[in-house]
N, C-alpha and C positions, 0 to 999 in steps of 0.2 A: 735574031729576037731584038725587039725595040728596047732601046735603053739598057741594054745589058753591060754590066760592069764585071770583069773577071780578073782575078788577080791571085797571087800567092800560091803556095803549095802546102801540103799537109794531109794528114790521114782523115781529117774531119772536114766535111764539105758543108759549108753554111750557105743558105739562100736568104738574101735580105730583100724583103718586099717592101719598099717604101717610096713614096711618089715625091717626097721632098728632096731634091738633089743635094742639097747641102747636108742633111742628116744622113742620107744614104752613102754619099762619098765619104763621110766622116766614119761611118760604121764599117765600110768596107775596107777602108785604110787601117782602122784599129785592128780589125779581126785578121787582116793580113799579116800585120806586123806580130800579132800573136801566134802565127804559124798555121792559121786555118786556110783552107782553099774556099774562096768565096765568089759567088755570083750575086748580082744585084739586078732587080727588076723593078719598074716603076708602077705596075698595075696588076690587077687581079688576073687578067687573061695571060699575061706572060708568066705569072706565077704558076698557073696551072699547066702551062706548056713547058715549064723549065724541067731540066734534067733532075733526077732524084738527089736528095740531100739528106744529111744526118740531122740537121737542125734548120728550122725555118723561123726567121724572125719576121713576124707578120704584122704590118701596120693594119689596123682595122678600118681606117678611113682612107679607102682606095677611090680613085676617080671613076673606076668603070663598074666594079663589082663590089658589093659590100664585103667587108673583111671577114664578117662572121660566115658568110656564104662560101668564101674562099677557104676558110678554116675547115668548114664541113666537107667540102669537096676533097680537099687534101687528105683529111683523116679517113675518108672513105677509100682511098687507094694507097695510102702511104702509112709506114710506121715510123716516119721522121718525128723528131721531137719538135713540137710547135711552141713557140713563145710568142704570145700576142704583145705587140709593142704598140702603145696606143696614147692618145691624149685623153681617152675617156676614163675618168677616175672613179665613176659611180659603181657601186657594188653590183647592181643588176647587170652592167656591162660585162664586168669581170666573170660573173657567174654564167652568163650566156656563152662567152668565150670558152670557158672551162667545160661547160656542159657539151659544146660542140666540138670537143676534141683538143683544145689547147692543153698543154702540159704546164704552162706556167704563164704569168704576165708581167709586163713592166709598163708603169705609167710614165709618160714624158713629163718633165725631163728626168733623165737618169744618167748615171755615170758609167763610164765603159768598164770599170772594175766590177761594178755590180752586174752589168751585162754578162761578163766572163764568168763570173760566179753562177749565175742562173745557167748558163750553158753547161758548165761542169756539172751541175746538179742534175739537169735533166738527162744528160748523157749517162750519168751513174745510174739513173733509174731506168733508162732504156737498155743500158748494156751491163747487167748484173755480173758480178764476177763469178766463177765457178762453171759447172757443166751447162751446156745449152739445153739439155733435156733432163728435166727432174722427174724422177720416178719414185712412186710410194704405192706399194700393193700393185693394184691393177691400173692405177692412175699414171699417166705420162702427160707432163707439161713441157712442151717445146717453147723456149724462151725466144728463140730466133724467129720462128715462124708464128708464134702465139697461137698455136693450135693445141687442143687437149684431146685426149682419148682416154676411155676407161675399158679395160679388157680389149683393146684394139677397136673399140667403136668410137668414131669420131663424135665430139660433143661441141656444139656451137655455143660460145659464150659472148656476152656483151663486153666491152672494154673494162667496165667495172668489175663484172664477175671474174673475168681473167685476172684483173689486178689483185682481187681478194686471194684467189687460189694461188697466184704466184707468190704472195706474201707467206701463206701457210706452207707451201710447198718447199720453200727455201731452207726450211728447217723443221721437218715433220716431227711432231711431238711437243715442240716448244709452243707455250702458249703466247699468242700475239695479241697485244692489247687492241682495243677498239680504236684508240686514238692513233696507234702506229699504223694500222690498216688504212685508217681514213687518210692519213698524211701520205702514204706511199700508193694507195690505189686512186685516191681523189686528188688531194692537192696539199701541199705544205702550208696552205694558207686557209684550210677548211676550218670553220669555227662553228658549224652548224650542229644540230643534234645528232648524236652517234645512233639514235634509233633508225635512222635511215639505213644504216648497215644491216640490220635484220631482215629487212626486205629483200636485199640483195642475196645475202647468205641462204635464205629460205629458197629463193630461185635457184641458186647454184646447186644446193643439196637436191632439189627436184630433178635438175638437168643430169647431175653425175649419176644419180640413182643407186648409191651405195650407202646403205645404212651405217652409221657410226663413222663414216669417213671423215666429216667435219664435226667436231665436238664442241659444244658450248661449255666454256669454263666460267661458270657465273660469277659475276662481280669483276671478271678480269678480261676475257676476250674469247678467242677461238684457237683451236689446234686441230692438226689432222691426227686421227686416232688410227689404232693398229687394225688393220684389215688383212684379210686373206689375199694372197696374189691372184687366186681364181675368182675373188669376189667381183660382182657386177651386177648389173640391173637384171631384174627378173625376166 
């Protein structure tokens, strides 16, 4: 693989996608010292050809393929946490990156300590503590494969819909606030209107097809209601 830098050992593998050799070498060195296993590539083609990683640090200003397109392709085939690392500080660029699958973003210049904190945060969101399969009545949510079923019927969800359901399924019966769902299923930096959540919840209810499964707690948020084990779509 052209321009590959490999080093370190550890349980978490990080792929650094950065065409600036000085920045790339610094990131690889710092991450290796922190105990991560690191691969570094200089362009989008090599990023898409690289082995699987737990975290991808993705520069959006790549020389061959636009970083947003690389992000889109990576997200389509991988559940790796993607952190967009970019010199583009405009809100529109950040929104596009997040919409196309990035879990977080950093604007250059940034410190290594902040980068490490962002990596830990996205890994916590991607690797929730507790059982890998959450069950509530007829509902089963597989956190590892990100698959959902109702009474053994597979249900295809968008990433946002899955994120909402994951939040609610983690503690059935507890009311989860709109802001908490947005921060966990969208992004910790979300400052937009919370009404966007209603659209996704409505779509999620239709797909699950179980009346009363997702309850609205007016003025607060949403929660999973009590449903019979045998309940399911008609």
